[in-house]
FIKOLZA-1660 file (N, C-alpha, C; in steps of 0.1 Angstrom, whole numbers, plus 5000, padded with zeros to 4 digits):
% residues 259
   i   px   py   pz ch aa at
   1 8748 9403 1770  A  M  N
   1 8745 9392 1787  A  M CA
   1 8736 9402 1789  A  M  C
   2 8725 9392 1790  A  V  N
   2 8714 9404 1806  A  V CA
   2 8718 9407 1814  A  V  C
   3 8733 9404 1822  A  Y  N
   3 8730 9410 1834  A  Y CA
   3 8739 9428 1834  A  Y  C
   4 8748 9428 1819  A  Y  N
   4 8751 9442 1814  A  Y CA
   4 8739 9446 1813  A  Y  C
   5 8729 9440 1810  A  R  N
   5 8720 9450 1803  A  R CA
   5 8714 9460 1818  A  R  C
   6 8710 9446 1821  A  S  N
   6 8704 9453 1835  A  S CA
   6 8711 9461 1845  A  S  C
   7 8724 9463 1842  A  M  N
   7 8733 9470 1848  A  M CA
   7 8733 9486 1844  A  M  C
   8 8736 9485 1830  A  K  N
   8 8727 9496 1825  A  K CA
   8 8712 9500 1830  A  K  C
   9 8707 9495 1823  A  K  N
   9 8697 9501 1827  A  K CA
   9 8690 9506 1847  A  K  C
  10 8702 9501 1853  A  F  N
  10 8699 9504 1867  A  F CA
  10 8706 9515 1870  A  F  C
  11 8716 9517 1867  A  F  N
  11 8728 9527 1867  A  F CA
  11 8718 9540 1861  A  F  C
  12 8712 9540 1847  A  L  N
  12 8704 9554 1835  A  L CA
  12 8696 9556 1852  A  L  C
  13 8687 9549 1858  A  I  N
  13 8674 9548 1866  A  I CA
  13 8689 9560 1876  A  I  C
  14 8695 9557 1880  A  I  N
  14 8698 9567 1892  A  I CA
  14 8708 9580 1883  A  I  C
  15 8710 9580 1873  A  L  N
  15 8714 9593 1866  A  L CA
  15 8702 9599 1864  A  L  C
  16 8690 9599 1862  A  L  N
  16 8681 9608 1865  A  L CA
  16 8669 9606 1871  A  L  C
  17 8678 9607 1881  A  S  N
  17 8674 9609 1895  A  S CA
  17 8681 9624 1898  A  S  C
  18 8691 9627 1893  A  F  N
  18 8704 9633 1900  A  F CA
  18 8705 9647 1887  A  F  C
  19 8706 9658 1891  A  G  N
  19 8704 9670 1880  A  G CA
  19 8723 9669 1884  A  G  C
  20 8730 9680 1877  A  L  N
  20 8740 9687 1875  A  L CA
  20 8749 9705 1875  A  L  C
  21 8756 9703 1879  A  T  N
  21 8757 9718 1870  A  T CA
  21 8758 9711 1855  A  T  C
  22 8754 9731 1851  A  T  N
  22 8758 9730 1835  A  T CA
  22 8766 9744 1829  A  T  C
  23 8773 9737 1821  A  T  N
  23 8783 9750 1816  A  T CA
  23 8782 9750 1799  A  T  C
  24 8776 9756 1787  A  P  N
  24 8780 9754 1779  A  P CA
  24 8789 9751 1770  A  P  C
  25 8789 9745 1762  A  Y  N
  25 8800 9728 1758  A  Y CA
  25 8803 9744 1743  A  Y  C
  26 8815 9741 1741  A  A  N
  26 8824 9750 1729  A  A CA
  26 8814 9741 1716  A  A  C
  27 8813 9726 1712  A  D  N
  27 8811 9725 1696  A  D CA
  27 8801 9719 1694  A  D  C
  28 8795 9721 1700  A  D  N
  28 8776 9725 1698  A  D CA
  28 8772 9715 1683  A  D  C
  29 8771 9727 1673  A  K  N
  29 8772 9724 1658  A  K CA
  29 8776 9707 1663  A  K  C
  30 8793 9709 1660  A  L  N
  30 8791 9692 1660  A  L CA
  30 8780 9680 1658  A  L  C
  31 8779 9683 1669  A  Y  N
  31 8774 9672 1681  A  Y CA
  31 8757 9674 1675  A  Y  C
  32 8755 9689 1670  A  L  N
  32 8743 9684 1663  A  L CA
  32 8740 9680 1648  A  L  C
  33 8754 9680 1642  A  D  N
  33 8756 9672 1631  A  D CA
  33 8752 9656 1633  A  D  C
  34 8760 9649 1644  A  G  N
  34 8759 9637 1649  A  G CA
  34 8742 9632 1651  A  G  C
  35 8733 9643 1655  A  L  N
  35 8722 9636 1655  A  L CA
  35 8711 9635 1642  A  L  C
  36 8711 9647 1639  A  I  N
  36 8709 9648 1621  A  I CA
  36 8718 9636 1613  A  I  C
  37 8731 9627 1609  A  A  N
  37 8729 9623 1608  A  A CA
  37 8727 9603 1614  A  A  C
  38 8723 9606 1631  A  F  N
  38 8725 9596 1638  A  F CA
  38 8699 9592 1634  A  F  C
  39 8696 9603 1633  A  E  N
  39 8684 9605 1624  A  E CA
  39 8682 9604 1615  A  E  C
  40 8695 9603 1607  A  G  N
  40 8691 9595 1594  A  G CA
  40 8699 9584 1588  A  G  C
  41 8702 9574 1599  A  N  N
  41 8706 9564 1596  A  N CA
  41 8722 9556 1591  A  N  C
  42 8728 9571 1594  A  R  N
  42 8741 9578 1596  A  R CA
  42 8747 9572 1604  A  R  C
  43 8753 9555 1608  A  F  N
  43 8755 9555 1625  A  F CA
  43 8767 9559 1622  A  F  C
  44 8776 9550 1608  A  F  N
  44 8791 9550 1610  A  F CA
  44 8792 9565 1613  A  F  C
  45 8789 9572 1607  A  E  N
  45 8792 9591 1608  A  E CA
  45 8794 9594 1620  A  E  C
  46 8781 9588 1627  A  S  N
  46 8768 9600 1641  A  S CA
  46 8784 9588 1647  A  S  C
  47 8783 9579 1649  A  F  N
  47 8795 9569 1657  A  F CA
  47 8807 9579 1656  A  F  C
  48 8812 9584 1647  A  Q  N
  48 8825 9588 1645  A  Q CA
  48 8824 9606 1654  A  Q  C
  49 8811 9605 1651  A  I  N
  49 8814 9622 1656  A  I CA
  49 8808 9626 1672  A  I  C
  50 8802 9615 1676  A  F  N
  50 8806 9609 1689  A  F CA
  50 8813 9606 1698  A  F  C
  51 8818 9596 1691  A  S  N
  51 8828 9595 1696  A  S CA
  51 8847 9605 1701  A  S  C
  52 8846 9613 1689  A  K  N
  52 8851 9623 1688  A  K CA
  52 8848 9630 1702  A  K  C
  53 8842 9641 1704  A  L  N
  53 8835 9645 1713  A  L CA
  53 8836 9641 1732  A  L  C
  54 8832 9629 1723  A  S  N
  54 8839 9623 1746  A  S CA
  54 8844 9617 1750  A  S  C
  55 8856 9619 1736  A  N  N
  55 8871 9619 1735  A  N CA
  55 8870 9630 1744  A  N  C
  56 8867 9640 1744  A  E  N
  56 8868 9659 1743  A  E CA
  56 8861 9663 1759  A  E  C
  57 8852 9650 1764  A  G  N
  57 8851 9653 1775  A  G CA
  57 8827 9659 1774  A  G  C
  58 8823 9651 1766  A  N  N
  58 8810 9661 1760  A  N CA
  58 8805 9647 1762  A  N  C
  59 8796 9650 1778  A  P  N
  59 8786 9638 1783  A  P CA
  59 8776 9635 1774  A  P  C
  60 8765 9649 1766  A  S  N
  60 8757 9640 1757  A  S CA
  60 8768 9628 1747  A  S  C
  61 8777 9637 1743  A  A  N
  61 8781 9628 1731  A  A CA
  61 8787 9616 1738  A  A  C
  62 8785 9609 1749  A  S  N
  62 8790 9602 1754  A  S CA
  62 8778 9591 1756  A  S  C
  63 8764 9592 1763  A  A  N
  63 8754 9585 1763  A  A CA
  63 8751 9582 1754  A  A  C
  64 8753 9592 1745  A  M  N
  64 8748 9583 1725  A  M CA
  64 8756 9573 1721  A  M  C
  65 8765 9571 1727  A  L  N
  65 8771 9563 1725  A  L CA
  65 8766 9544 1731  A  L  C
  66 8764 9552 1739  A  I  N
  66 8756 9543 1742  A  I CA
  66 8748 9532 1741  A  I  C
  67 8739 9542 1728  A  H  N
  67 8724 9537 1722  A  H CA
  67 8738 9531 1704  A  H  C
  68 8747 9531 1703  A  H  N
  68 8753 9526 1696  A  H CA
  68 8759 9510 1696  A  H  C
  69 8767 9512 1713  A  Y  N
  69 8770 9498 1713  A  Y CA
  69 8760 9494 1714  A  Y  C
  70 8749 9491 1716  A  D  N
  70 8740 9488 1726  A  D CA
  70 8734 9481 1710  A  D  C
  71 8731 9490 1699  A  G  N
  71 8717 9484 1689  A  G CA
  71 8730 9484 1679  A  G  C
  72 8743 9478 1676  A  G  N
  72 8754 9478 1673  A  G CA
  72 8747 9487 1660  A  G  C
  73 8750 9504 1661  A  L  N
  73 8747 9505 1651  A  L CA
  73 8762 9514 1651  A  L  C
  74 8765 9514 1635  A  G  N
  74 8778 9519 1629  A  G CA
  74 8790 9507 1642  A  G  C
  75 8788 9501 1646  A  V  N
  75 8798 9496 1654  A  V CA
  75 8795 9480 1658  A  V  C
  76 8803 9474 1665  A  E  N
  76 8802 9464 1665  A  E CA
  76 8791 9462 1679  A  E  C
  77 8778 9455 1676  A  P  N
  77 8773 9456 1691  A  P CA
  77 8784 9446 1705  A  P  C
  78 8775 9462 1712  A  D  N
  78 8787 9456 1727  A  D CA
  78 8782 9462 1736  A  D  C
  79 8764 9453 1744  A  P  N
  79 8759 9464 1755  A  P CA
  79 8768 9467 1766  A  P  C
  80 8781 9455 1773  A  S  N
  80 8786 9455 1779  A  S CA
  80 8797 9464 1784  A  S  C
  81 8800 9479 1766  A  K  N
  81 8806 9480 1776  A  K CA
  81 8794 9500 1775  A  K  C
  82 8785 9497 1777  A  G  N
  82 8777 9508 1787  A  G CA
  82 8780 9514 1799  A  G  C
  83 8787 9501 1802  A  L  N
  83 8785 9510 1824  A  L CA
  83 8798 9510 1813  A  L  C
  84 8805 9513 1809  A  S  N
  84 8820 9516 1806  A  S CA
  84 8814 9531 1798  A  S  C
  85 8807 9537 1796  A  Y  N
  85 8800 9546 1790  A  Y CA
  85 8794 9558 1800  A  Y  C
  86 8787 9546 1808  A  L  N
  86 8776 9557 1819  A  L CA
  86 8788 9565 1828  A  L  C
  87 8793 9553 1836  A  A  N
  87 8811 9562 1844  A  A CA
  87 8813 9574 1835  A  A  C
  88 8817 9570 1829  A  L  N
  88 8818 9582 1824  A  L CA
  88 8816 9594 1817  A  L  C
  89 8801 9595 1817  A  V  N
  89 8794 9605 1814  A  V CA
  89 8789 9613 1837  A  V  C
  90 8785 9600 1838  A  I  N
  90 8791 9606 1857  A  I CA
  90 8801 9622 1851  A  I  C
  91 8822 9619 1849  A  N  N
  91 8825 9617 1850  A  N CA
  91 8821 9631 1846  A  N  C
  92 8812 9635 1829  A  Q  N
  92 8818 9644 1825  A  Q CA
  92 8808 9656 1828  A  Q  C
  93 8794 9650 1834  A  M  N
  93 8785 9660 1840  A  M CA
  93 8789 9674 1838  A  M  C
  94 8801 9677 1842  A  D  N
  94 8801 9689 1850  A  D CA
  94 8796 9703 1835  A  D  C
  95 8800 9689 1823  A  S  N
  95 8802 9700 1809  A  S CA
  95 8786 9696 1801  A  S  C
  96 8778 9695 1813  A  Y  N
  96 8765 9692 1802  A  Y CA
  96 8757 9701 1798  A  Y  C
  97 8758 9702 1786  A  S  N
  97 8743 9712 1782  A  S CA
  97 8731 9710 1776  A  S  C
  98 8725 9725 1787  A  S  N
  98 8708 9717 1785  A  S CA
  98 8702 9710 1770  A  S  C
  99 8712 9725 1760  A  E  N
  99 8709 9726 1746  A  E CA
  99 8704 9716 1745  A  E  C
 100 8720 9706 1745  A  L  N
 100 8719 9695 1732  A  L CA
 100 8713 9681 1740  A  L  C
 101 8706 9687 1752  A  G  N
 101 8696 9675 1756  A  G CA
 101 8684 9678 1754  A  G  C
 102 8688 9689 1750  A  Y  N
 102 8669 9690 1744  A  Y CA
 102 8671 9685 1732  A  Y  C
 103 8677 9693 1723  A  Q  N
 103 8672 9690 1710  A  Q CA
 103 8673 9676 1710  A  Q  C
 104 8685 9667 1712  A  T  N
 104 8688 9650 1717  A  T CA
 104 8674 9649 1712  A  T  C
 105 8663 9647 1729  A  G  N
 105 8652 9649 1730  A  G CA
 105 8635 9650 1719  A  G  C
 106 8642 9657 1712  A  L  N
 106 8632 9669 1700  A  L CA
 106 8640 9654 1689  A  L  C
 107 8651 9650 1688  A  M  N
 107 8653 9640 1680  A  M CA
 107 8645 9628 1681  A  M  C
 108 8646 9624 1692  A  F  N
 108 8641 9612 1693  A  F CA
 108 8626 9607 1693  A  F  C
 109 8621 9625 1699  A  L  N
 109 8605 9623 1701  A  L CA
 109 8601 9624 1682  A  L  C
 110 8608 9628 1675  A  R  N
 110 8612 9623 1661  A  R CA
 110 8612 9616 1659  A  R  C
 111 8616 9607 1657  A  L  N
 111 8617 9591 1660  A  L CA
 111 8612 9577 1666  A  L  C
 112 8599 9587 1675  A  G  N
 112 8587 9581 1684  A  G CA
 112 8588 9576 1694  A  G  C
 113 8607 9569 1701  A  E  N
 113 8614 9569 1707  A  E CA
 113 8606 9580 1719  A  E  C
 114 8590 9580 1726  A  T  N
 114 8587 9599 1734  A  T CA
 114 8596 9593 1749  A  T  C
 115 8598 9576 1754  A  S  N
 115 8603 9578 1769  A  S CA
 115 8617 9582 1768  A  S  C
 116 8626 9581 1760  A  F  N
 116 8637 9588 1760  A  F CA
 116 8639 9599 1759  A  F  C
 117 8623 9603 1749  A  A  N
 117 8627 9621 1750  A  A CA
 117 8624 9625 1761  A  A  C
 118 8611 9615 1765  A  M  N
 118 8609 9627 1777  A  M CA
 118 8617 9624 1789  A  M  C
 119 8633 9614 1792  A  E  N
 119 8641 9616 1801  A  E CA
 119 8651 9625 1795  A  E  C
 120 8649 9631 1783  A  M  N
 120 8657 9643 1775  A  M CA
 120 8660 9654 1780  A  M  C
 121 8638 9649 1779  A  F  N
 121 8635 9666 1783  A  F CA
 121 8637 9668 1799  A  F  C
 122 8633 9659 1805  A  E  N
 122 8631 9661 1824  A  E CA
 122 8646 9664 1828  A  E  C
 123 8657 9657 1821  A  M  N
 123 8673 9658 1824  A  M CA
 123 8675 9676 1824  A  M  C
 124 8675 9683 1811  A  A  N
 124 8678 9691 1803  A  A CA
 124 8664 9712 1813  A  A  C
 125 8655 9700 1816  A  A  N
 125 8644 9708 1831  A  A CA
 125 8653 9714 1836  A  A  C
 126 8658 9702 1846  A  R  N
 126 8662 9704 1861  A  R CA
 126 8676 9715 1856  A  R  C
 127 8688 9717 1843  A  H  N
 127 8690 9724 1840  A  H CA
 127 8686 9740 1835  A  H  C
 128 8676 9741 1836  A  R  N
 128 8666 9755 1836  A  R CA
 128 8662 9754 1820  A  R  C
 129 8660 9742 1809  A  H  N
 129 8659 9743 1799  A  H CA
 129 8645 9750 1803  A  H  C
 130 8640 9759 1791  A  P  N
 130 8623 9758 1794  A  P CA
 130 8615 9752 1787  A  P  C
 131 8620 9753 1769  A  E  N
 131 8613 9740 1764  A  E CA
 131 8611 9732 1767  A  E  C
 132 8623 9729 1771  A  A  N
 132 8621 9715 1775  A  A CA
 132 8609 9707 1792  A  A  C
 133 8606 9720 1798  A  A  N
 133 8599 9723 1803  A  A CA
 133 8589 9719 1798  A  A  C
 134 8585 9725 1789  A  Y  N
 134 8572 9725 1783  A  Y CA
 134 8572 9720 1775  A  Y  C
 135 8577 9711 1761  A  E  N
 135 8575 9697 1756  A  E CA
 135 8574 9684 1767  A  E  C
 136 8580 9681 1779  A  N  N
 136 8573 9675 1787  A  N CA
 136 8561 9675 1793  A  N  C
 137 8552 9689 1796  A  A  N
 137 8538 9693 1796  A  A CA
 137 8531 9688 1788  A  A  C
 138 8538 9693 1778  A  R  N
 138 8528 9690 1770  A  R CA
 138 8531 9677 1759  A  R  C
 139 8538 9668 1768  A  L  N
 139 8535 9653 1759  A  L CA
 139 8529 9646 1773  A  L  C
 140 8525 9652 1781  A  K  N
 140 8520 9647 1799  A  K CA
 140 8511 9646 1789  A  K  C
 141 8503 9661 1783  A  I  N
 141 8485 9666 1786  A  I CA
 141 8478 9654 1770  A  I  C
 142 8487 9655 1765  A  A  N
 142 8489 9650 1747  A  A CA
 142 8482 9638 1751  A  A  C
 143 8486 9628 1762  A  A  N
 143 8491 9615 1760  A  A CA
 143 8476 9612 1773  A  A  C
 144 8470 9623 1781  A  L  N
 144 8461 9620 1789  A  L CA
 144 8467 9613 1797  A  L  C
 145 8478 9613 1804  A  E  N
 145 8479 9601 1812  A  E CA
 145 8468 9606 1828  A  E  C
 146 8469 9593 1837  A  P  N
 146 8460 9597 1850  A  P CA
 146 8467 9605 1856  A  P  C
 147 8477 9609 1859  A  Q  N
 147 8482 9622 1866  A  Q CA
 147 8483 9633 1862  A  Q  C
 148 8472 9631 1856  A  L  N
 148 8473 9649 1849  A  L CA
 148 8482 9661 1859  A  L  C
 149 8479 9662 1871  A  I  N
 149 8483 9670 1880  A  I CA
 149 8503 9670 1878  A  I  C
 150 8505 9658 1875  A  N  N
 150 8520 9663 1867  A  N CA
 150 8527 9674 1857  A  N  C
 151 8511 9672 1849  A  A  N
 151 8518 9676 1835  A  A CA
 151 8515 9695 1844  A  A  C
 152 8503 9694 1849  A  G  N
 152 8502 9712 1856  A  G CA
 152 8513 9718 1858  A  G  C
 153 8524 9705 1865  A  L  N
 153 8534 9707 1874  A  L CA
 153 8546 9713 1865  A  L  C
 154 8545 9707 1851  A  W  N
 154 8553 9711 1843  A  W CA
 154 8552 9721 1834  A  W  C
 155 8541 9728 1829  A  L  N
 155 8534 9736 1823  A  L CA
 155 8538 9743 1835  A  L  C
 156 8538 9746 1847  A  K  N
 156 8544 9754 1853  A  K CA
 156 8559 9767 1856  A  K  C
 157 8564 9745 1853  A  V  N
 157 8582 9746 1853  A  V CA
 157 8584 9755 1840  A  V  C
 158 8572 9754 1833  A  A  N
 158 8580 9759 1818  A  A CA
 158 8575 9773 1822  A  A  C
 159 8564 9781 1822  A  Y  N
 159 8559 9788 1826  A  Y CA
 159 8576 9800 1836  A  Y  C
 160 8580 9788 1845  A  D  N
 160 8589 9804 1854  A  D CA
 160 8602 9800 1844  A  D  C
 161 8603 9790 1840  A  L  N
 161 8620 9792 1832  A  L CA
 161 8612 9796 1823  A  L  C
 162 8605 9807 1818  A  G  N
 162 8602 9813 1808  A  G CA
 162 8596 9810 1802  A  G  C
 163 8602 9803 1793  A  S  N
 163 8592 9794 1785  A  S CA
 163 8579 9807 1767  A  S  C
 164 8586 9801 1762  A  D  N
 164 8577 9811 1752  A  D CA
 164 8564 9804 1743  A  D  C
 165 8564 9793 1744  A  K  N
 165 8556 9783 1743  A  K CA
 165 8539 9777 1751  A  K  C
 166 8543 9787 1764  A  A  N
 166 8538 9778 1777  A  A CA
 166 8518 9781 1774  A  A  C
 167 8515 9790 1768  A  D  N
 167 8505 9806 1770  A  D CA
 167 8502 9790 1757  A  D  C
 168 8507 9783 1751  A  S  N
 168 8494 9778 1743  A  S CA
 168 8484 9764 1752  A  S  C
 169 8496 9757 1758  A  L  N
 169 8485 9751 1766  A  L CA
 169 8479 9755 1774  A  L  C
 170 8479 9767 1777  A  R  N
 170 8470 9771 1791  A  R CA
 170 8458 9763 1789  A  R  C
 171 8445 9775 1775  A  P  N
 171 8436 9763 1782  A  P CA
 171 8433 9748 1778  A  P  C
 172 8442 9745 1775  A  L  N
 172 8438 9730 1773  A  L CA
 172 8440 9723 1794  A  L  C
 173 8447 9730 1794  A  F  N
 173 8452 9725 1811  A  F CA
 173 8441 9732 1816  A  F  C
 174 8438 9746 1818  A  D  N
 174 8424 9752 1821  A  D CA
 174 8408 9736 1819  A  D  C
 175 8406 9733 1814  A  N  N
 175 8399 9718 1805  A  N CA
 175 8400 9712 1815  A  N  C
 176 8409 9706 1815  A  L  N
 176 8417 9693 1820  A  L CA
 176 8417 9687 1831  A  L  C
 177 8418 9703 1845  A  L  N
 177 8421 9697 1853  A  L CA
 177 8418 9704 1861  A  L  C
 178 8410 9704 1871  A  T  N
 178 8402 9705 1884  A  T CA
 178 8406 9724 1888  A  T  C
 179 8398 9731 1897  A  S  N
 179 8403 9744 1901  A  S CA
 179 8415 9733 1915  A  S  C
 180 8416 9723 1922  A  E  N
 180 8418 9715 1927  A  E CA
 180 8431 9710 1929  A  E  C
 181 8430 9703 1918  A  Q  N
 181 8446 9699 1911  A  Q CA
 181 8448 9709 1906  A  Q  C
 182 8445 9721 1900  A  G  N
 182 8457 9726 1896  A  G CA
 182 8459 9735 1910  A  G  C
 183 8460 9736 1925  A  K  N
 183 8465 9742 1931  A  K CA
 183 8474 9729 1935  A  K  C
 184 8470 9719 1938  A  I  N
 184 8477 9712 1941  A  I CA
 184 8495 9713 1929  A  I  C
 185 8490 9712 1917  A  A  N
 185 8502 9710 1906  A  A CA
 185 8508 9730 1910  A  A  C
 186 8509 9737 1911  A  L  N
 186 8516 9750 1917  A  L CA
 186 8523 9750 1931  A  L  C
 187 8522 9740 1942  A  Q  N
 187 8525 9735 1949  A  Q CA
 187 8537 9721 1948  A  Q  C
 188 8533 9717 1938  A  K  N
 188 8545 9705 1934  A  K CA
 188 8554 9710 1925  A  K  C
 189 8553 9725 1920  A  A  N
 189 8561 9736 1911  A  A CA
 189 8571 9739 1921  A  A  C
 190 8563 9740 1934  A  V  N
 190 8569 9754 1942  A  V CA
 190 8579 9743 1943  A  V  C
 191 8576 9732 1946  A  Q  N
 191 8590 9723 1957  A  Q CA
 191 8598 9713 1944  A  Q  C
 192 8592 9715 1936  A  W  N
 192 8603 9714 1919  A  W CA
 192 8612 9720 1921  A  W  C
 193 8611 9734 1922  A  H  N
 193 8622 9750 1921  A  H CA
 193 8636 9743 1939  A  H  C
 194 8625 9740 1944  A  K  N
 194 8637 9735 1959  A  K CA
 194 8645 9729 1956  A  K  C
 195 8634 9716 1952  A  D  N
 195 8643 9699 1947  A  D CA
 195 8656 9704 1937  A  D  C
 196 8650 9716 1929  A  N  N
 196 8665 9714 1919  A  N CA
 196 8673 9731 1915  A  N  C
 197 8675 9732 1929  A  S  N
 197 8680 9742 1934  A  S CA
 197 8700 9741 1923  A  S  C
 198 8704 9752 1926  A  P  N
 198 8717 9746 1920  A  P CA
 198 8731 9739 1934  A  P  C
 199 8726 9746 1944  A  E  N
 199 8732 9738 1960  A  E CA
 199 8726 9729 1957  A  E  C
 200 8709 9723 1957  A  K  N
 200 8706 9714 1957  A  K CA
 200 8711 9704 1945  A  K  C
 201 8716 9705 1938  A  L  N
 201 8716 9697 1922  A  L CA
 201 8734 9698 1918  A  L  C
 202 8741 9702 1929  A  Q  N
 202 8756 9698 1939  A  Q CA
 202 8757 9690 1947  A  Q  C
 203 8752 9692 1949  A  Q  N
 203 8754 9684 1967  A  Q CA
 203 8744 9667 1961  A  Q  C
 204 8737 9670 1951  A  E  N
 204 8730 9656 1945  A  E CA
 204 8747 9647 1937  A  E  C
 205 8749 9658 1932  A  F  N
 205 8763 9656 1918  A  F CA
 205 8771 9640 1924  A  F  C
 206 8771 9652 1937  A  E  N
 206 8785 9646 1949  A  E CA
 206 8779 9633 1949  A  E  C
 207 8767 9635 1962  A  Q  N
 207 8766 9619 1966  A  Q CA
 207 8768 9603 1949  A  Q  C
 208 8761 9612 1938  A  L  N
 208 8757 9601 1926  A  L CA
 208 8773 9594 1925  A  L  C
 209 8782 9606 1928  A  K  N
 209 8797 9604 1924  A  K CA
 209 8803 9589 1937  A  K  C
 210 8793 9595 1948  A  I  N
 210 8796 9583 1955  A  I CA
 210 8789 9567 1954  A  I  C
 211 8777 9571 1953  A  M  N
 211 8772 9563 1949  A  M CA
 211 8777 9549 1937  A  M  C
 212 8780 9557 1925  A  M  N
 212 8778 9555 1913  A  M CA
 212 8801 9542 1917  A  M  C
 213 8809 9552 1926  A  E  N
 213 8817 9541 1932  A  E CA
 213 8812 9528 1938  A  E  C
 214 8803 9531 1940  A  S  N
 214 8806 9516 1950  A  S CA
 214 8795 9505 1946  A  S  C
 215 8788 9516 1933  A  L  N
 215 8778 9504 1926  A  L CA
 215 8792 9494 1918  A  L  C
 216 8800 9508 1909  A  G  N
 216 8811 9501 1900  A  G CA
 216 8816 9489 1905  A  G  C
 217 8822 9489 1923  A  Q  N
 217 8827 9478 1925  A  Q CA
 217 8820 9462 1925  A  Q  C
 218 8808 9467 1928  A  V  N
 218 8801 9458 1932  A  V CA
 218 8801 9452 1913  A  V  C
 219 8797 9458 1909  A  A  N
 219 8790 9451 1895  A  A CA
 219 8805 9449 1888  A  A  C
 220 8821 9452 1889  A  D  N
 220 8833 9444 1894  A  D CA
 220 8827 9427 1899  A  D  C
 221 8825 9430 1911  A  L  N
 221 8827 9419 1918  A  L CA
 221 8812 9407 1914  A  L  C
 222 8807 9411 1908  A  V  N
 222 8797 9402 1907  A  V CA
 222 8796 9396 1894  A  V  C
 223 8801 9408 1885  A  G  N
 223 8805 9402 1871  A  G CA
 223 8821 9394 1874  A  G  C
 224 8833 9391 1880  A  D  N
 224 8840 9382 1886  A  D CA
 224 8833 9370 1884  A  D  C
 225 8827 9371 1896  A  L  N
 225 8817 9352 1902  A  L CA
 225 8814 9351 1895  A  L  C
 226 8804 9361 1878  A  L  N
 226 8800 9346 1871  A  L CA
 226 8806 9343 1862  A  L  C
 227 8820 9348 1859  A  D  N
 227 8830 9346 1844  A  D CA
 227 8837 9332 1857  A  D  C
 228 8841 9332 1869  A  S  N
 228 8851 9331 1876  A  S CA
 228 8849 9312 1885  A  S  C
 229 8838 9309 1888  A  V  N
 229 8827 9302 1894  A  V CA
 229 8819 9294 1885  A  V  C
 230 8821 9281 1884  A  E  N
 230 8816 9267 1877  A  E CA
 230 8803 9263 1878  A  E  C
 231 8793 9272 1876  A  I  N
 231 8784 9269 1881  A  I CA
 231 8767 9277 1871  A  I  C
 232 8760 9267 1870  A  N  N
 232 8749 9274 1857  A  N CA
 232 8744 9289 1872  A  N  C
 233 8743 9297 1863  A  V  N
 233 8738 9316 1863  A  V CA
 233 8726 9315 1854  A  V  C
 234 8710 9314 1873  A  D  N
 234 8703 9317 1862  A  D CA
 234 8702 9332 1857  A  D  C
 235 8710 9337 1842  A  E  N
 235 8712 9350 1849  A  E CA
 235 8703 9362 1844  A  E  C
 236 8686 9358 1840  A  E  N
 236 8672 9364 1844  A  E CA
 236 8672 9363 1861  A  E  C
 237 8674 9358 1865  A  A  N
 237 8674 9361 1877  A  A CA
 237 8685 9371 1883  A  A  C
 238 8698 9367 1882  A  V  N
 238 8701 9381 1884  A  V CA
 238 8695 9390 1882  A  V  C
 239 8691 9391 1864  A  A  N
 239 8689 9406 1861  A  A CA
 239 8677 9414 1868  A  A  C
 240 8666 9409 1872  A  D  N
 240 8664 9401 1885  A  D CA
 240 8663 9415 1899  A  D  C
 241 8669 9407 1896  A  L  N
 241 8673 9412 1917  A  L CA
 241 8679 9427 1913  A  L  C
 242 8689 9422 1903  A  I  N
 242 8697 9440 1902  A  I CA
 242 8684 9454 1900  A  I  C
 243 8678 9446 1888  A  E  N
 243 8659 9454 1888  A  E CA
 243 8652 9459 1898  A  E  C
 244 8653 9452 1908  A  S  N
 244 8642 9453 1922  A  S CA
 244 8652 9462 1927  A  S  C
 245 8663 9467 1926  A  L  N
 245 8671 9468 1939  A  L CA
 245 8669 9478 1949  A  L  C
 246 8673 9488 1959  A  P  N
 246 8658 9497 1961  A  P CA
 246 8662 9514 1958  A  P  C
 247 8666 9518 1944  A  V  N
 247 8673 9533 1941  A  V CA
 247 8669 9539 1953  A  V  C
 248 8661 9546 1955  A  D  N
 248 8650 9550 1967  A  D CA
 248 8659 9555 1980  A  D  C
 249 8658 9538 1987  A  E  N
 249 8660 9543 1993  A  E CA
 249 8679 9540 1997  A  E  C
 250 8690 9540 1984  A  L  N
 250 8705 9535 1985  A  L CA
 250 8705 9556 1984  A  L  C
 251 8697 9563 1979  A  K  N
 251 8695 9573 1980  A  K CA
 251 8697 9581 1992  A  K  C
 252 8688 9576 2000  A  E  N
 252 8681 9583 2017  A  E CA
 252 8695 9579 2020  A  E  C
 253 8700 9563 2020  A  N  N
 253 8712 9561 2029  A  N CA
 253 8725 9570 2026  A  N  C
 254 8729 9577 2011  A  I  N
 254 8735 9584 2009  A  I CA
 254 8737 9595 2014  A  I  C
 255 8722 9603 2014  A  E  N
 255 8717 9611 2019  A  E CA
 255 8718 9614 2040  A  E  C
 256 8719 9607 2042  A  E  N
 256 8724 9609 2056  A  E CA
 256 8738 9603 2058  A  E  C
 257 8743 9597 2044  A  L  N
 257 8754 9598 2054  A  L CA
 257 8766 9610 2051  A  L  C
 258 8758 9615 2043  A  S  N
 258 8766 9632 2031  A  S CA
 258 8761 9639 2045  A  S  C
 259 8757 9642 2057  A  Y  N
 259 8752 9647 2066  A  Y CA
 259 8764 9651 2077  A  Y  C
% end
């Protein structure tokens, strides 16, 4: 259903707008086995692995189950389950492992899913994974995107977090950016560190839980309305409305209420 797909996309946008505390996860090897199975199209096997880890509280595994249900990979397709698993991911994020996020990004990169990969790298970088920041810088420079300053931002963050690979990008970075652009990138990196301090991330986590609770109630009400009212509903219009919701304004309002 278009409605459920759009709500899932909306929640993903919100989730990626926040960072959360990081705790090392005990069963990393099994998760990596799940990624190998997923990459090798052994979806029944990867579904079983991620289901087990999700039940044990692994948020990365719960997120991977969304991909399985969306695409009918190793299980009957059921996009509506995406909302349930997104809520589960939120509740499990105190166990998030930046290394698993980084490895998931590398897998999506090998599969040619660059946008998914960059989302995984960004989340892992927010949790202080140096090579995730490096990968974001590398991908942005390789794409020669108009916002090259952001590539400089990620390269500086990679340096700051101790990436062993950051030096390899420095000559290319120096050739592509002007001196003024480089200064702006350094300023943005300073602000990035302020915005992603452990204290700031924990505060945003609490705000996100409040937001998800409220949005979940709205989603239930809208879903009940669509199911119970016998009128013709333009689901594409509903989807457009959901996708146009002012995420930034919602965040600002919640931040104001939290003070």
